[in-house]
N, C-alpha and C positions, 0 to 999 in steps of 0.2 A: 272559485277560480284558484288554480294552483299558484303558490307564491314561491317558486324555485329561485333561490338567490342568484343574482346576475353573475357573480363570480363562479358559481357552479355551472351555469350555462356556458360561460367562457371556457371552463376547464373541460367540459364534455366536448365542446367544439374543437378545442385544441388537440384533444386526444383522438379525434375522429379523422381518419384519412379519407377525404371525400372521394378520391379516385378509387380507393379500395372498396369503400362502401357501395358506390354505384356500380362498380364492376361485378359485384355479387349478383346483380340483377340483369345487367346487359353487358355484352363484350365491348370494351372501349379500345380504340386504336389511337396511338399517339401521333400528333401532327405538330411538331415544334414544341411549344410550351402548353399546347392545348390537347385535350383528348376529345375524340368525336365518336358518335354512335348513331344508329337509328333510334329515334325517340321511343321510349317505352310507353308514352301516353297518347300516341296517335300513329296510324299506319303511314309509313313512308318508305321509299326505295333509296333515296339519297340522304345520307346522314346530315341532319341539321341540329342535332343535340350536341352541345359543347360543354366541357367541364374545364374550369381553370383552377389548377391546384394552388396558384399563388394567392388568389382571393378566396379560395374554398367556396366557389359558387358554380352554378350550372345554369344553362338556358337552352331552350329549344327555339330556334328561329322559325320553325314551322308552325307550331301551335301556340308559341308565346309564353309557355310556362317556364319558370325558373326560380332560383332562390339559393338557399344554403343546404347543408346536409339535413338539417331538421325538416326543411320544407320538402326535400326529396322523400324522406320517410313518411311525412304526413300525406303526400300525394300518392305514394305507392302503396302504403299500408292503411290509408284512411284513418289517420290518428290526429288528435288534437295536439297542439304544440307541447303542453306539459308531458303528455304520454310519449311523444317523439323524443323529448329530452331524456326521459327515464329509460326508454328503450336503448338509446345509444350509450347512456351512462352504464347500464347493466353490461353491455358488450365491452365497455372499456374498464369495467371493474371499479367504477366510481360510485360511491354511496351518495344518494340524494337525501338530504335532510330538509324537509319543508320548513319555511319560515312560519312563525306564528301568524295565525289568520286563516290558514288552511283548515277547513271544517273537518276534514278527515285526512289523516296522513296516509302515505303510501302503504304502510303496513296494515292500516285499518281497511283500506280498499282490498288488499290482498286477502283479508279474512272474508270479505264479501264474495270474492271470486271462489275461494275454497269452499264456502258454504254452498254456493250454487253448483259447483262441480260435484260435491258430495251428493246433493239432491238429484242431480242428473243420473248418477250411477244408481242411486236408490230407485228411481222410477224405471230405469232400464231393467234392473233386477226384478221388479214387480211384473214387468211385461213378460219376462221369461219364466216367471213362476206360475203356479197353478191359478192364482187369482187374476192373471192376465189373459186367460183364455178368451174372454169376450173381446178384448182389445185386439188380440191376434186374429180372431175371426173377422173383425171389422177390416183390418188391414188386408186380409186375403180377399174379402169382397170388393175392396177398392182396387185390387190388383197390385198392392204394394208388397214387394218381395222382402224377404228377410235381410238380404244384402242392403237394400235401400234403407230399411229401418235402422240397420246398424250404422250406415254412413251418416244418417241424419240424427242418430242417437235418440230415436223415438222411445218413449217410456209409457208407463201407465200409473196413474194415481188411483189406488183402490178406494172403495167406499169407506166411510168412517170419518169421524171428526178429529181424531188425534193420532192417526197412524204415523204420519211424518213427524209430528212433534215427539212422539215416544221414541222413534228411531233416532232422531237427532239428539235427544237428551242422552240416549245410550252411547252415542258417538261423541259426546262432550261438546255439542254445539248449542249455543245459548239461544233462548227465545228471542233475545234482542236481534241477533243476526238473522234469524228466520223471518222476523217481522220487517227488518230493513231490506231484505231481499224479496219481499212481497210473496213469501211462501206461506205465511200464516196471517190471521187477522185477530185483533183483540175482540173478544166476545163480551157479553154482559157479565158473565161469571169467570170465564177463563178463555184463553186464546184457542183458536181452532184452525185446522188445515184449510187453506184457501182452495186448493184443487182436490176434488173428490170424484172418484169414478169417471175419470176422463183420460182420453189419449193425450199424452204430453209431447209437445213439439218444442224442444229446447231452441231458444233464440241465442245465437252466438255472435260475438263481435268479429271484426275482420281478422283478429288473431286467434280465432277458434275458441275463445273463452265463453262459457255460458253466462249470459247476463240477464235472462228472463225466460218466460214460457208463454206459449200459446197452448190452450187446452181445449180439445173438442169433446162435446158431450155425445152420448150414444142415443139413438132413437130420436124422440121428440122433446127431450129435455131442453130447457131454456136456461141461460142463453146458449145458443149452439156453440159459440166460441167464447172462451173466457181468457183474458190476457193478464199478465202481470201488470200491476200498476207501475208508474214511473218511479225509479229509484235513483240512487247516486250513480249507478252503473248503466241505467237503461232509460232512454227517452224514446217512446214509441214513435214520436213524430220525426225522429232523426235516424231510424234504423230500417233496414230492409232485410227481410227474412232470407237466409241462405246466401247472402252476398259473399260470405267467407268461402263457400263452396263454389260459387259461380265466378268469383273474381278473375281467375286466370283465363277462363274462356271468354269472359267479357272483355278483358284487356286485349286478348288475341283478336277477337272479331270486331271490337269496337261497337258492339250492339248489346242492348240489354232489354229483356222482356220483363214486364211487371204484371203479375197476375194478382188475384184477390185472395186465394186460399193456399194454405200450407200444402195440402195434398196435390194441388195443381203443380206446385214446384217439385214435389217428390216424383210425381209421374213424369214430368218433363225430363228431369235428370235421369230417371230410370230408362227413358227412351233415347238418351244421349244428347238431349237438348240442355246443355249445362250453362246456358246464359240466362236462365229464367230465375227471377226472385219474386217476392211478394211483399205487400204492405202488411201492417201489423194491426189489423182491426180498426184502423182509423183512416180517414181520407188522406190522400197523398198531399204532402205539404211542399212548400218551396225548398225546405231542407232535403226532402226526398229527391226532388228534381235536381238540386245541385249535386247531391251524392251520386245519382245516376249519371249525370253529365260528366262528373269527374272521371268516370271510367269508360264512358261510351259516347259515340257520336250520334247513334241512332237509338231511340227509345220506342219500344212497342208496348202500348198499354192494352192489355188483353182482358176483355170483359165479356160477360154473357150478353146475348142480343136482346134480352128482355128489358122491360122498362127500368128496373133497378140498375141493371148493368149500364144502360145508356146514361142514366143520371150520374152514376159513379164516374163514368168516363168524362162526362162534361165537367164535373167538379174538379177532376184531376187536371184538366187541360189548363185552367187558369194558373196553376202552379208551374206547369211545364212550359207555358209560353214565356215565362221569365228567363228561361235558359236558352242559350243558342244551340239548339240541337234539332235533329230531324225526328220529330215526334209523330208517330202513327197510331191510329186507333184500330184495334183488331177486335171484331165482334164475332163470336162463334154462334152458329145457327142452332135452332132447335132446342134452346134452353140448355145446351151443353156447357158445362164449365170445362176448362182445359183438361182436368183429370178424366172426365167422362169422354171427351172428344178423342183424347189420345187412346183410351181403352177401346173405343168403338171404331175409330177410323185410322189410327196409326200415325206414325211420325211424319210420313211424307205429306199426308193431307193437312196435318197441323202446320207444318212449315209453309205449305202453300198458302194457307189462310193468313199466316203472319206476313208472308211476302206480299200479299194482296191488301195489306192494311191501308186504311184510308188516311190521306194526309190530314193533319189536324184542322186545316182551314176548311176543307170540304165537309168534314164532320160538323164543325161549328156552324157553317152556313145552313146545313140541313136542319140541325136542331133549332137554330134561331128562326128559320122559316116556319117550323112547326108551331112555334109559340106565338107568332104574330100573323096578322092578316095582311099579306103583302099586296093585296089588291087595293088597299087604301093608303093614302099618304101618311097618316099617323102610324099605320102598321109598319111601313118602310122606315120611317124615322126611328121608331122604337127598335126595329131590327138593327139598323145601323148603329144606334147607341149601344146595343148589347154587344155587337162585334167590336166596337171601338173600346169598350171597357176592358175587353180581353187583349186587343192589339196594343193598347197603351202600356201593357206590361213588357212588351218586346223592346229590348234595348238596342238590338242590332238594327241600325238605320236602314241598311239595304233591304233586310228582310221586312222591316216595317213599311218601307215604300212599296214593296211588291204586294204586301197584303192590302194596303190602302187602295191600290189600283184594282185589286180583285174584289174588294168590298164595293167599290164604285160600280163595277160590272155586274156583280151578283144582285144588287138591289136597285139598279138603274138610277143612280145618284151621281152627279158630277164629282169628279175626283177633287176638284178644288173645294167643294162644299164639305167633302169627307175630311180633307186635311184641316180645314178651319175648325170643324167639330172636334177633331182629335186634340187640338191645342187645349181645349177645355179639360179633357180627360187627363192629358199629360200634366197640366197644371195642378189638378186635384191630386194626382199621384205623387208629384214631387213634394207638394206641401212645403213643410219647413225642414224636410229631411236633407241633411248635408250629404253630398256625393263627392267622390274624389276620383279623378282619372289618373291612370298611371302614365299618361303621356299621349301624344298624338297630334295630328294636324289641326284639330278643332279646339285645342286648349286655348283659353284666354291668354292674352299676352303676358300678364303678370304671372300666371301659373306656369307658362313655359319658362320664364326667367327663374322661377323657383326650382324647376328641374335642373337647370344648368348650375344654379347656386349650390344645390345639394351635391351635384357631381364634383364641384370644386372643393366643397367642405370635406367630403369623404376621401378624395384622392390627393388634396393639397395639404402639405405639412403645416400644422399650426393654425389652420383656418377654422376648425371647429371651435377652438377656444375664442377666437375673435367673434364668431357668429353670435354668441350669447349676448354680446353688447351691440354689435353692428346691426343685426336684424334678428331679434329673438324668434325662435321657432314658432312661438304662439302667434306671430304675425303672418305665418304662411296661410294662404287661402286653401291650398290643396291638402286634404287630410293625409294622403299617402306621403307626400314630400315632407309635410310637417312631422309625421311619425319618424321618418328617417333622420331628420334634422334634430329632433328632440333626443333620439337615442345617441347620436354622435356627441351632442353637447353634454348629455348625462354621463357618458363615458369619460369625457375630459374632466368634468366636475368631480368625479369620483377617483381621479388620479390615474385613469387608464389611458391607453393609446387608441384613438378612434380610427385605426386603420380599416381598410375595406372588409377584411375578414372578421374583425371584431364586431363592427357595426352589423354586417350581414348575419353574424351568429346570434345577435340579440333580437333580431326581428321575428316576432311571433306569427304575424298574419301572413299567409301565403301570398296574397296580392301585393303586400308591401315588399316582401322578399323578392317577388318576381320583378317588381319595378326597379329595385336596386340592382338586380342581376342584369336587367336591360341597360341601365345607366352604365354599369361597369363594362359591359360588353361593347357598347358604342364608344366608350371613352378610351379604348385601347389605342395607345400611340400618342395620346395627348400629353402635354407637359406643363405649359404655363398656366397653372391653375390659380395662382395668385392674381394674375391679370384678369382671368375669367371671373374670379370672385369680385374684384373691384368693379368690373364692367357690369355684372349682374346687379350688384348693390346700387350702382348709379342709375340703372334703368328702372329698378324697382322703386327707388326714391322719387324718380321723375314721374313714374306712373301714379304714385301715391299723391304727389303734388298736383298732377293733372286732375285727379278725382276731386281733390279738395277745391280747386279753382272752379271746376264745373258746378259743384254744389253751391259755392259762394256766388257764382254768376247767376244761377237760377234764383237764389234768394234775392239778389240785387234787382233782378228784373221784376220780381213780384212786388218789391217795395218801391220801384220806380226811381232808384238812386242813379241818375245818369252818369255822374262822375265816377262812382264805384263801378258801374257797368263798363265804362270805357277803359278804366285801369285793368279790370279783370279780363276783358277781351284782349287787350294788348299782351297781358301775361300768358293767357291761353295760347295766343298765336306764337309767342316766343317759345313756350314749352313744346308745342307741336313741331316747330322747326327743329328744336334741339333733339327731340325724339327721333326725327327722321334724318 
């Protein structure tokens, strides 16, 4: 994890004009002290996206996203927090020196990027050369044009164990860099090229930088696809192939299609379907699902209709049920993959198949029914359990209620029984995992008070300094509000001013930045934050005492101490009256 000094983060934030930054992506119109626009993260006709220069924050009241300048870049460019800071630092001409503890500094990472960029040009040159004739013929057979090959930077790794190594050493690139970028492997006697006699598909990050490769064999050679291993730059469980090329169209249409193969994506883009991406030789993960949902509202999972394709679709759905998106399963007939289908039947037929994609629930019901004997009671019970194991992942309560009703209908079980059974699965899923809400009507009372306490601390003068003693952030139940409070106190203790802009600029997690943006937007026009601070503290202390008395009363009842019971009951009554 990057350890960028807090003062550098503040310097970058102060040097970034949030209005200027966001206006590079969308046109902003001024309305008093606020700027408005149509949100770049979801489709809308009436502007609900607001930017406040005074606090250097933004929020969309349509989709709920918000935060600071770093969070906007993270959301728009799909970057982690340290990379977003570095990006804005470069634009501001600010040099970032990593604190000790960073495993590899920025300059070292840049060497990895340069090594991979060099390798990409090397493979592209081999494709164009005489040794690439076989690879060119393969592309022609699959219908891949030269223009598409150029757009996707396709290359060729020739046969031989040390071609890349020899070329790299001639270019002054060390064996260490080749190994750390997964281009070579250590052998028994000497290292050797990892990719040999394969068509090379560069995998690029959202900023078009080469970070890894997928490589396809010719003929019946195994494995058919060989991918780079995970490196400092590449995690296959977190990347989607060609998202950098699909991003603009995905943001425009708010839909994304995920296929299985690289050539599927190439052929789709070649036919003008530029919102298709692919996995990277591994099952789709929750990280993939969150990444797709970050850009799109509808996700089309496109698989072959054979047994393997159906199994792959089923495995993917568990990950995608965790995100609040319209997920459809598209299965192509006749053993066609998307590349073959587009070649044989064309764009219109392909789009029609996608538009007819089955809702995730219908697909799950069918697959579950195939695995169990629904004519028997045990078969229906097992089928319901299978469905609930998936539905338990759905956090959207409205969506979950709707699915429970449909499970009841699909398997002829009362809805009340289904709901009772779900409690078991939800309990298992929660376990001991700590969750934090950014706010809402269902917050526990003390968590709601924490929200208003954070509001007072960030907007009220001198209150962050008092908080460390009056109600230390470690006592906050809600993780998100605790994070904001900790940052405000930390700024004070380091001699800084915990104004809203400074606190917002320090927050790394998008959901925490979004929560603070919501708090700041709702608090517009408020003034008496000291009184709010005292009132919140009083209610939190009262709730804490209520909890203590309830525990003591329970223990007294177990021991049978009638005197203690009467005293505690009187105090409990008094506290309840005081609370209301």
